[in-house]
One Martini backbone bead per residue (centre of mass of N, CA, C, O) as a GRO file, in nm:
protein
  204
    1MET     BB    1  -2.309  -1.349  -7.346
    2LYS     BB    2  -2.166  -1.069  -7.410
    3LYS     BB    3  -2.111  -0.772  -7.264
    4ASN     BB    4  -2.137  -0.591  -7.521
    5GLN     BB    5  -2.403  -0.717  -7.614
    6VAL     BB    6  -2.575  -0.642  -7.377
    7LYS     BB    7  -2.527  -0.339  -7.400
    8SER     BB    8  -2.639  -0.302  -7.693
    9GLN     BB    9  -2.926  -0.402  -7.629
   10PHE     BB   10  -3.000  -0.202  -7.410
   11VAL     BB   11  -2.945   0.054  -7.578
   12ALA     BB   12  -3.141  -0.007  -7.807
   13VAL     BB   13  -3.404  -0.027  -7.642
   14ALA     BB   14  -3.379   0.253  -7.509
   15SER     BB   15  -3.378   0.413  -7.775
   16ILE     BB   16  -3.651   0.320  -7.878
   17ALA     BB   17  -3.822   0.423  -7.643
   18ALA     BB   18  -3.749   0.723  -7.687
   19GLU     BB   19  -3.843   0.752  -7.982
   20LEU     BB   20  -4.137   0.658  -7.937
   21SER     BB   21  -4.216   0.885  -7.747
   22ASP     BB   22  -4.184   1.105  -7.960
   23VAL     BB   23  -4.387   0.993  -8.165
   24MET     BB   24  -4.631   1.008  -7.980
   25ASN     BB   25  -4.625   1.314  -7.937
   26VAL     BB   26  -4.653   1.390  -8.236
   27ALA     BB   27  -4.923   1.244  -8.289
   28LYS     BB   28  -5.076   1.420  -8.085
   29GLU     BB   29  -5.021   1.685  -8.233
   30ILE     BB   30  -5.174   1.609  -8.490
   31SER     BB   31  -5.447   1.575  -8.354
   32LEU     BB   32  -5.461   1.869  -8.259
   33ALA     BB   33  -5.435   1.996  -8.538
   34ALA     BB   34  -5.697   1.876  -8.647
   35ALA     BB   35  -5.886   2.015  -8.446
   36ASN     BB   36  -5.805   2.304  -8.523
   37ALA     BB   37  -5.872   2.284  -8.825
   38LYS     BB   38  -6.169   2.222  -8.793
   39ALA     BB   39  -6.242   2.488  -8.651
   40ILE     BB   40  -6.143   2.677  -8.877
   41ALA     BB   41  -6.311   2.555  -9.112
   42PHE     BB   42  -6.583   2.617  -8.984
   43ARG     BB   43  -6.546   2.927  -8.978
   44ALA     BB   44  -6.485   2.953  -9.292
   45GLY     BB   45  -6.648   2.754  -9.447
   46GLU     BB   46  -6.650   2.780  -9.786
   47LYS     BB   47  -6.340   2.860  -9.791
   48ALA     BB   48  -6.285   2.551  -9.639
   49LYS     BB   49  -6.424   2.299  -9.765
   50GLY     BB   50  -6.166   2.128  -9.864
   51PHE     BB   51  -6.042   2.102  -9.565
   52GLN     BB   52  -6.233   1.932  -9.386
   53PRO     BB   53  -6.161   1.633  -9.477
   54ILE     BB   54  -5.857   1.651  -9.405
   55THR     BB   55  -5.886   1.646  -9.095
   56ASP     BB   56  -5.972   1.348  -9.086
   57PHE     BB   57  -5.712   1.231  -9.202
   58ILE     BB   58  -5.521   1.340  -8.989
   59ASN     BB   59  -5.655   1.195  -8.748
   60GLU     BB   60  -5.619   0.905  -8.856
   61LEU     BB   61  -5.314   0.909  -8.867
   62ALA     BB   62  -5.266   0.957  -8.572
   63LYS     BB   63  -5.407   0.702  -8.468
   64ASP     BB   64  -5.240   0.497  -8.624
   65THR     BB   65  -4.970   0.575  -8.498
   66ILE     BB   66  -5.043   0.521  -8.203
   67ASN     BB   67  -5.111   0.221  -8.239
   68LEU     BB   68  -4.833   0.135  -8.348
   69VAL     BB   69  -4.664   0.233  -8.105
   70ASN     BB   70  -4.796   0.056  -7.892
   71SER     BB   71  -4.713  -0.211  -8.026
   72ILE     BB   72  -4.405  -0.155  -8.028
   73ASN     BB   73  -4.367  -0.124  -7.726
   74LEU     BB   74  -4.423  -0.418  -7.659
   75GLN     BB   75  -4.174  -0.525  -7.810
   76ALA     BB   76  -3.961  -0.366  -7.651
   77VAL     BB   77  -4.023  -0.498  -7.379
   78LYS     BB   78  -3.964  -0.785  -7.470
   79LEU     BB   79  -3.666  -0.737  -7.540
   80TYR     BB   80  -3.581  -0.667  -7.257
   81GLN     BB   81  -3.662  -0.932  -7.119
   82LEU     BB   82  -3.486  -1.118  -7.300
   83THR     BB   83  -3.214  -0.993  -7.226
   84VAL     BB   84  -3.231  -1.056  -6.926
   85ASN     BB   85  -3.272  -1.363  -6.951
   86GLU     BB   86  -3.016  -1.425  -7.114
   87HIS     BB   87  -2.818  -1.316  -6.908
   88LYS     BB   88  -2.898  -1.515  -6.678
   89MET     BB   89  -2.841  -1.780  -6.840
   90THR     BB   90  -2.545  -1.723  -6.894
   91ALA     BB   91  -2.455  -1.703  -6.599
   92ALA     BB   92  -2.555  -1.984  -6.515
   93SER     BB   93  -2.390  -2.147  -6.720
   94ASN     BB   94  -2.110  -2.046  -6.622
   95GLN     BB   95  -2.136  -2.152  -6.334
   96PHE     BB   96  -2.177  -2.449  -6.399
   97SER     BB   97  -1.907  -2.478  -6.552
   98LYS     BB   98  -1.718  -2.412  -6.313
   99VAL     BB   99  -1.819  -2.627  -6.118
  100THR     BB  100  -1.766  -2.871  -6.301
  101SER     BB  101  -1.461  -2.819  -6.328
  102LEU     BB  102  -1.396  -2.830  -6.009
  103THR     BB  103  -1.588  -3.125  -5.984
  104GLU     BB  104  -1.509  -3.367  -6.188
  105ASN     BB  105  -1.405  -3.581  -5.944
  106ALA     BB  106  -1.665  -3.580  -5.810
  107ALA     BB  107  -1.929  -3.681  -5.671
  108TYR     BB  108  -2.199  -3.611  -5.877
  109ALA     BB  109  -2.098  -3.410  -6.100
  110SER     BB  110  -2.299  -3.488  -6.338
  111SER     BB  111  -2.556  -3.341  -6.220
  112MET     BB  112  -2.481  -3.057  -6.350
  113ASN     BB  113  -2.537  -3.096  -6.653
  114ILE     BB  114  -2.841  -3.052  -6.669
  115SER     BB  115  -2.845  -2.757  -6.570
  116GLN     BB  116  -2.659  -2.649  -6.791
  117GLU     BB  117  -2.830  -2.735  -7.035
  118GLN     BB  118  -3.085  -2.575  -6.957
  119ALA     BB  119  -2.950  -2.294  -6.958
  120GLU     BB  120  -2.852  -2.310  -7.253
  121GLN     BB  121  -3.129  -2.356  -7.382
  122ARG     BB  122  -3.266  -2.098  -7.278
  123LYS     BB  123  -3.071  -1.903  -7.406
  124MET     BB  124  -3.135  -1.985  -7.703
  125GLU     BB  125  -3.433  -1.919  -7.689
  126CYS     BB  126  -3.398  -1.619  -7.634
  127ARG     BB  127  -3.238  -1.559  -7.891
  128ARG     BB  128  -3.454  -1.647  -8.097
  129GLU     BB  129  -3.679  -1.464  -7.984
  130PHE     BB  130  -3.532  -1.199  -8.023
  131GLN     BB  131  -3.502  -1.216  -8.331
  132SER     BB  132  -3.804  -1.234  -8.389
  133HIS     BB  133  -3.876  -0.954  -8.259
  134VAL     BB  134  -3.698  -0.788  -8.439
  135ASP     BB  135  -3.844  -0.852  -8.705
  136GLN     BB  136  -4.118  -0.741  -8.611
  137LEU     BB  137  -4.020  -0.455  -8.546
  138LEU     BB  138  -3.923  -0.378  -8.831
  139GLU     BB  139  -4.203  -0.403  -8.961
  140GLN     BB  140  -4.343  -0.191  -8.781
  141LEU     BB  141  -4.161   0.046  -8.848
  142ALA     BB  142  -4.227   0.045  -9.150
  143SER     BB  143  -4.539   0.106  -9.103
  144VAL     BB  144  -4.496   0.402  -8.995
  145MET     BB  145  -4.413   0.529  -9.272
  146HIS     BB  146  -4.689   0.552  -9.408
  147PRO     BB  147  -4.822   0.783  -9.243
  148ALA     BB  148  -4.590   0.984  -9.295
  149ARG     BB  149  -4.619   0.998  -9.602
  150ALA     BB  150  -4.919   1.077  -9.601
  151ALA     BB  151  -4.884   1.342  -9.442
  152ARG     BB  152  -4.726   1.491  -9.667
  153VAL     BB  153  -4.947   1.484  -9.877
  154ILE     BB  154  -5.161   1.628  -9.708
  155ALA     BB  155  -5.000   1.885  -9.664
  156ALA     BB  156  -4.995   1.966  -9.960
  157ASN     BB  157  -5.306   1.981  -9.988
  158SER     BB  158  -5.350   2.186  -9.762
  159ARG     BB  159  -5.213   2.427  -9.899
  160ILE     BB  160  -5.407   2.446 -10.135
  161GLU     BB  161  -5.668   2.481  -9.969
  162ALA     BB  162  -5.571   2.730  -9.801
  163SER     BB  163  -5.551   2.933 -10.049
  164GLN     BB  164  -5.890   2.954 -10.035
  165ALA     BB  165  -5.931   3.094  -9.722
  166GLY     BB  166  -5.824   3.367  -9.700
  167GLU     BB  167  -5.801   3.480  -9.379
  168TYR     BB  168  -5.725   3.155  -9.315
  169LEU     BB  169  -5.458   3.084  -9.442
  170GLN     BB  170  -5.239   3.089  -9.215
  171SER     BB  171  -5.369   2.886  -9.024
  172LEU     BB  172  -5.377   2.645  -9.227
  173GLN     BB  173  -5.077   2.647  -9.302
  174ALA     BB  174  -4.979   2.585  -9.018
  175VAL     BB  175  -5.100   2.303  -9.015
  176ALA     BB  176  -4.947   2.191  -9.259
  177GLU     BB  177  -4.665   2.233  -9.134
  178SER     BB  178  -4.700   2.059  -8.881
  179VAL     BB  179  -4.753   1.796  -9.031
  180ASP     BB  180  -4.493   1.788  -9.195
  181ASN     BB  181  -4.294   1.802  -8.956
  182ALA     BB  182  -4.399   1.549  -8.810
  183ALA     BB  183  -4.332   1.351  -9.035
  184LEU     BB  184  -4.026   1.398  -9.026
  185VAL     BB  185  -3.983   1.315  -8.730
  186ILE     BB  186  -4.090   1.029  -8.751
  187HIS     BB  187  -3.896   0.932  -8.967
  188SER     BB  188  -3.638   0.987  -8.804
  189ASN     BB  189  -3.703   0.813  -8.552
  190VAL     BB  190  -3.739   0.544  -8.700
  191GLN     BB  191  -3.455   0.533  -8.818
  192ARG     BB  192  -3.317   0.519  -8.537
  193CYS     BB  193  -3.443   0.252  -8.455
  194ARG     BB  194  -3.315   0.085  -8.682
  195THR     BB  195  -3.026   0.146  -8.607
  196ALA     BB  196  -3.032   0.027  -8.321
  197LEU     BB  197  -3.087  -0.263  -8.422
  198SER     BB  198  -2.829  -0.291  -8.616
  199ILE     BB  199  -2.611  -0.297  -8.364
  200ILE     BB  200  -2.678  -0.569  -8.302
  201ASN     BB  201  -2.522  -0.859  -8.184
  202PHE     BB  202  -2.603  -1.201  -8.280
  203SER     BB  203  -2.371  -1.321  -8.164
  204ASP     BB  204  -2.236  -1.534  -7.909
   0.00000   0.00000   0.00000
């Protein structure tokens, strides 16, 4: 593995971890917004009757997003571990190659070949596993987009229902805005995660 490649992989994984942390915080904010909206809708009674079930949807979306991000975080940690392992195996393989080259005429020099081959094989296994986890991570990141898109639709419906809530209008519209903004942030962060993955150079 080339030095620049190692660096790009570490940077990508670190970037993903940071973006996912932000997504998690936003999802928790959505959950809090749902709880606040439920309390407001309860106080508003009949005026916000149509808003009450929406709060349940908002809360479910927040939970789904949090669960997805937890799962994605596990993949990101695995990518980091694989990058470290591949880097170690590459270094080991290079060292064995140097030693073999320096001692090619020495007795038992061929005994180094097995160790070098094992290090090289393990390196390639790490590379294949890394690529496999990247594919899985991209799929999971795409799945986070679904709750984000759904949240925007719910936010639009929330605005409509909030318009019927009389004096509670502004409070409920604020909830709708916070959900809509959160969905935009999640979408943006996930896109940056995908971009971070795309910069990784998969060539040896």
